[in-house]
C-alpha positions as CSV (number, residue, x, y, z in Angstrom):
1,M,0.0,0.0,0.0
2,M,1.2,3.5,-0.9
3,E,2.3,5.4,2.2
4,A,1.6,9.1,2.9
5,M,4.5,11.4,3.1
6,N,4.9,14.0,5.9
7,I,4.7,17.7,5.0
8,T,8.1,18.3,6.5
9,T,9.7,16.6,3.5
10,A,7.0,17.5,1.0
11,D,8.4,20.9,0.0
12,Y,11.4,19.6,-1.9
13,F,10.6,16.0,-2.3
14,T,10.8,15.6,-6.1
15,F,10.0,19.1,-7.3
16,N,13.6,19.6,-8.4
17,V,12.7,17.1,-11.2
18,D,9.0,17.7,-11.8
19,N,7.8,21.0,-12.9
20,S,4.0,21.0,-12.5
21,L,1.9,19.9,-9.6
22,L,-1.8,19.7,-8.8
23,L,-2.1,20.2,-5.0
24,V,-5.4,19.0,-3.6
25,G,-6.8,18.6,-0.1
26,Q,-9.5,19.9,2.3
27,T,-9.2,23.3,3.9
28,G,-6.7,23.1,6.7
29,S,-4.8,20.1,5.3
30,G,-1.6,22.1,4.9
31,K,-1.6,23.1,1.2
32,S,-0.7,26.7,1.8
33,Y,1.8,25.8,4.5
34,L,3.5,23.5,2.1
35,V,3.9,26.3,-0.5
36,H,5.0,28.8,2.1
37,Q,7.8,26.4,3.0
38,M,8.8,26.2,-0.7
39,V,8.7,30.0,-0.9
40,K,11.0,30.4,2.1
41,R,13.4,27.9,0.7
42,Y,13.5,29.6,-2.7
43,E,14.1,33.0,-1.0
44,S,17.0,31.6,1.0
45,T,18.4,29.9,-2.1
46,F,17.9,32.5,-4.9
47,S,18.3,36.2,-5.1
48,A,15.5,38.4,-6.5
49,N,17.5,38.6,-9.8
50,Q,17.6,34.8,-10.0
51,M,14.0,34.0,-9.6
52,K,10.5,35.5,-9.7
53,Y,7.1,34.6,-8.3
54,A,3.7,34.8,-10.0
55,F,0.9,34.3,-7.5
56,F,-2.8,34.1,-8.2
57,D,-4.4,34.4,-4.7
58,L,-8.0,35.6,-4.6
59,K,-8.0,35.7,-0.8
60,Q,-5.1,38.3,-1.1
61,V,-3.7,37.1,2.3
62,E,-1.5,34.0,1.9
63,F,1.2,35.4,-0.3
64,N,0.5,39.1,-0.6
65,P,3.7,41.0,0.5
66,N,1.4,43.5,2.3
67,Y,0.6,40.8,4.9
68,E,2.8,39.1,7.5
69,G,4.4,36.0,6.0
70,G,3.8,37.1,2.4
71,A,6.3,36.9,-0.4
72,K,9.0,39.5,-0.6
73,P,7.9,42.1,-3.1
74,E,11.2,42.2,-5.0
75,Y,10.6,38.6,-6.0
76,L,7.2,39.3,-7.6
77,L,6.9,39.1,-11.4
78,F,3.6,41.1,-11.1
79,D,1.2,42.1,-8.3
80,V,-0.8,39.4,-6.5
81,E,-4.2,39.2,-8.2
82,E,-6.5,41.8,-6.8
83,G,-9.6,39.8,-7.5
84,L,-11.7,42.9,-8.1
85,A,-10.8,43.1,-11.8
86,P,-12.2,40.1,-13.6
87,D,-9.7,40.1,-16.4
88,Y,-6.6,40.8,-14.3
89,G,-5.8,37.2,-13.6
90,F,-6.4,36.0,-17.1
91,N,-4.3,38.8,-18.6
92,R,-1.4,37.9,-16.3
93,L,-1.9,34.2,-17.1
94,D,-1.8,34.9,-20.8
95,E,1.4,36.9,-20.3
96,L,3.0,33.8,-18.6
97,V,1.9,31.7,-21.6
98,S,3.6,34.1,-24.0
99,L,6.7,34.2,-21.7
100,S,6.9,30.4,-21.5
101,K,6.7,30.1,-25.3
102,Q,9.3,32.8,-25.8
103,R,11.7,31.2,-23.3
104,S,11.1,27.8,-25.0
105,E,11.8,29.1,-28.5
106,N,14.9,31.0,-27.4
107,N,16.3,28.5,-24.9
108,I,15.9,30.9,-22.0
109,T,16.0,29.4,-18.5
110,K,16.7,32.4,-16.3
111,P,15.3,33.7,-14.1
112,F,13.6,30.7,-12.5
113,I,9.9,31.4,-12.4
114,F,7.5,29.9,-9.8
115,I,3.8,30.1,-10.4
116,Y,1.2,29.4,-7.8
117,I,-2.6,29.4,-8.3
118,E,-4.5,29.4,-5.0
119,E,-8.1,28.3,-5.1
120,C,-8.5,30.5,-8.2
121,D,-12.0,30.9,-9.6
122,M,-10.7,31.5,-13.1
123,A,-11.4,27.9,-14.0
124,R,-15.1,28.4,-13.2
125,R,-15.2,31.8,-14.9
126,D,-13.8,30.5,-18.2
127,Q,-12.7,27.0,-18.0
128,N,-11.4,26.6,-21.6
129,R,-9.3,29.8,-21.3
130,F,-7.9,28.7,-18.0
131,D,-7.2,25.2,-19.1
132,E,-5.4,26.2,-22.3
133,A,-3.2,28.7,-20.4
134,V,-2.2,26.3,-17.6
135,I,-1.6,23.4,-20.1
136,A,0.6,25.5,-22.3
137,I,2.7,26.6,-19.3
138,N,2.9,23.0,-18.1
139,Q,4.1,21.8,-21.5
140,N,6.9,24.4,-21.6
141,A,7.8,24.4,-17.9
142,K,10.5,21.8,-17.9
143,S,12.6,23.3,-20.8
144,T,12.2,26.8,-19.5
145,N,12.9,26.5,-15.8
146,M,9.3,27.4,-14.8
147,K,7.3,25.6,-12.1
148,L,3.6,25.7,-11.6
149,I,1.4,24.6,-8.7
150,Y,-2.4,24.7,-8.9
151,S,-4.1,24.2,-5.5
152,T,-7.7,23.4,-4.9
153,S,-9.8,21.9,-2.1
154,A,-12.5,20.8,-4.5
155,P,-11.0,19.1,-7.6
156,H,-14.3,18.5,-9.5
157,L,-14.8,18.8,-13.2
158,E,-15.6,22.5,-13.0
159,S,-12.2,23.4,-11.6
160,V,-10.0,20.5,-12.8
161,S,-11.0,19.1,-16.2
162,D,-9.6,15.8,-17.4
163,K,-7.3,17.4,-20.0
164,L,-6.0,19.8,-17.4
165,L,-5.4,17.0,-14.9
166,C,-3.4,15.0,-17.5
167,S,-1.0,18.0,-18.0
168,F,0.4,17.8,-14.5
169,D,3.6,15.9,-13.7
170,L,2.4,15.1,-10.2
171,I,-0.7,15.1,-8.0
172,L,-0.1,15.8,-4.3
173,A,-3.2,14.8,-2.3
174,S,-4.3,15.1,1.3
175,Y,-7.7,14.6,2.8
176,L,-10.5,14.5,0.2
177,D,-14.0,13.1,-0.2
178,D,-13.9,9.5,-1.6
179,D,-15.4,10.7,-4.9
180,Y,-12.5,13.0,-5.5
181,Y,-10.0,10.3,-5.2
182,K,-11.9,8.3,-7.8
183,L,-12.2,11.3,-10.0
184,L,-8.5,12.0,-9.9
185,G,-7.6,8.3,-10.3
186,I,-5.3,8.3,-7.3
187,P,-5.0,6.1,-4.2
188,K,-6.7,6.9,-0.9
189,V,-4.6,6.4,2.2
190,D,-6.3,5.9,5.5
191,N,-4.9,7.3,8.7
192,M,-2.9,9.8,6.8
193,G,-2.2,11.9,9.8
194,P,-1.9,15.7,10.1
195,Y,-0.3,17.5,7.1
196,G,0.1,14.2,5.3
197,F,0.1,14.0,1.5
198,V,0.3,11.2,-1.1
199,V,2.4,11.8,-4.2
200,T,1.1,10.3,-7.5
201,A,3.0,10.6,-10.7
202,Q,1.0,11.0,-13.9
203,A,2.1,7.5,-15.1
204,D,0.8,5.9,-11.9
205,R,-2.8,7.3,-12.1
206,V,-5.6,4.9,-12.5
207,S,-7.5,5.4,-15.7
208,V,-10.9,6.9,-14.9
209,S,-13.8,7.3,-17.3
210,L,-15.4,10.7,-16.9
């Protein structure tokens, strides 16, 4: 039986190899904490000239530099999404798609770019546009030194379509309703414990008919 991994090792576990990650789990399961640990490690490893963040955070709290514990502003590629402007997030996401294609075509790998999408409602607002953008970034990520995490507590078809799901290198899952495990095609681990996650590579997913 596959075992859950503790969050203390989850932040660097295999993300040096894999470039896209779907992060799923109920509220309070440790998703944001995990990413905060990654951000802290990145800031201690890279200078602001060596890496940039792109955060999509509708709650405007978790990673906004104006709040305690937020990202350092000098690392931001652009402002954390304000949420009040409907097209702001999509416009920034489209910019990242163009950037990923430009970097791929010109063999550009610097600076390292880390993209985090936190419970973003863009998938519900315009799922096709959202999917196309994230899939394009995921496809170019490995060759362009870009990494993307999409985090959600409710990975149903309105927020995670099958084609979007298949574009991620890894799925990192904590506590979920049983139906979500089946939908994602990933194993459920009982007695996972606090801040526990199960890592499933795309090749290890169970084929699910949607």
